[in-house]
C-alpha positions as CSV (number, residue, x, y, z in Angstrom):
1,M,36.7,-2.2,-63.6
2,L,38.4,-1.8,-60.5
3,V,35.5,-1.7,-58.5
4,L,34.3,-5.2,-60.1
5,V,37.3,-6.7,-59.1
6,Y,37.4,-5.6,-55.3
7,T,33.8,-6.6,-55.2
8,T,34.6,-9.9,-56.5
9,L,37.7,-11.0,-55.0
10,V,37.9,-9.0,-52.0
11,A,35.2,-8.4,-50.4
12,P,33.7,-12.2,-50.2
13,H,37.0,-13.1,-48.5
14,R,36.9,-10.3,-45.8
15,E,33.2,-11.3,-45.3
16,R,34.6,-14.9,-44.5
17,N,37.4,-13.9,-42.3
18,A,34.6,-11.6,-40.1
19,A,32.5,-14.4,-39.6
20,L,35.5,-16.4,-38.8
21,H,36.5,-13.6,-36.0
22,A,33.0,-13.8,-35.3
23,I,32.7,-17.6,-34.4
24,A,36.0,-17.3,-32.3
25,T,34.4,-14.6,-30.0
26,N,31.4,-16.2,-29.9
27,L,33.6,-19.4,-28.6
28,R,36.2,-17.2,-26.4
29,I,32.6,-15.5,-25.0
30,L,31.3,-19.0,-24.4
31,E,33.9,-20.6,-22.6
32,G,34.7,-17.0,-20.4
33,A,30.3,-17.4,-19.2
34,K,31.2,-21.5,-19.0
35,E,34.0,-20.2,-16.3
36,C,31.8,-17.4,-14.7
37,W,29.2,-20.1,-14.3
38,A,31.6,-22.8,-12.9
39,L,33.8,-20.6,-10.3
40,E,30.3,-18.7,-8.6
41,R,29.0,-22.4,-8.2
42,G,32.0,-23.9,-7.0
43,V,31.8,-27.2,-9.8
44,T,35.2,-28.6,-11.2
45,N,36.2,-30.2,-14.3
46,G,33.0,-32.7,-16.0
47,A,30.3,-30.2,-14.5
48,L,27.7,-29.3,-17.7
49,P,25.8,-26.3,-17.5
50,A,23.3,-25.9,-19.7
51,L,22.7,-22.9,-22.0
52,A,20.2,-21.4,-19.3
53,D,22.9,-21.6,-16.6
54,L,25.3,-19.4,-19.1
55,A,22.5,-16.5,-20.4
56,P,23.2,-14.1,-17.3
57,Y,26.5,-14.3,-18.4
58,L,26.0,-13.5,-22.1
59,K,24.7,-10.8,-23.4
60,N,21.1,-10.5,-24.4
61,G,21.0,-14.3,-22.7
62,H,22.3,-15.3,-26.0
63,L,25.0,-16.2,-28.8
64,T,24.3,-14.3,-32.4
65,S,25.4,-16.7,-35.0
66,A,27.3,-15.1,-37.1
67,A,27.3,-17.2,-40.1
68,G,24.8,-20.0,-38.9
69,E,26.9,-22.1,-37.3
70,V,25.7,-24.5,-34.1
71,Y,27.3,-24.0,-30.8
72,A,27.5,-27.0,-28.3
73,I,28.1,-26.4,-24.8
74,T,30.8,-28.5,-23.2
75,P,31.4,-29.6,-19.6
76,V,33.8,-27.4,-17.3
77,G,37.7,-28.1,-18.7
78,A,36.8,-29.0,-22.2
79,L,36.5,-26.6,-25.2
80,N,32.9,-25.7,-26.6
81,T,32.5,-26.1,-30.5
82,A,31.0,-24.2,-33.3
83,T,30.0,-26.3,-36.2
84,L,29.7,-24.9,-39.5
85,T,26.7,-25.3,-41.8
86,R,27.7,-23.9,-44.6
87,K,31.5,-23.3,-46.2
88,L,33.1,-20.2,-44.9
89,A,36.7,-20.5,-46.7
90,G,38.9,-22.7,-49.3
91,K,39.8,-24.7,-45.4
92,W,36.5,-24.3,-43.5
93,K,34.0,-26.7,-45.1
94,T,30.4,-27.4,-43.7
95,G,30.1,-29.8,-41.0
96,Q,33.7,-29.1,-39.6
97,V,33.7,-28.3,-35.9
98,L,36.0,-25.6,-34.9
99,T,36.9,-24.8,-31.2
100,V,39.1,-21.8,-30.2
101,T,42.3,-23.5,-30.8
102,N,41.7,-23.0,-35.0
103,F,42.5,-19.6,-34.8
């Protein structure tokens, strides 16, 4: 009985938390890549890199989605976003847009 309670109550909660932590980490990595790109090119706020511009600063040239989220690269000086494609936990709903300040 204890195993059943664990797998139905605790394990899904841990999976959602792991996904949220991975999304937060991906957003931080993306922000760091954008900052490195901006510093190397001497650009200021408002410059918008393409994903191909940031690829050299990302592991294997891309980010791996943790829960099917979609990342949007924003101009230098603005926070990148991740849009959820499925509900993760009580307050994290499908279509919600997250930035690193959400965590």
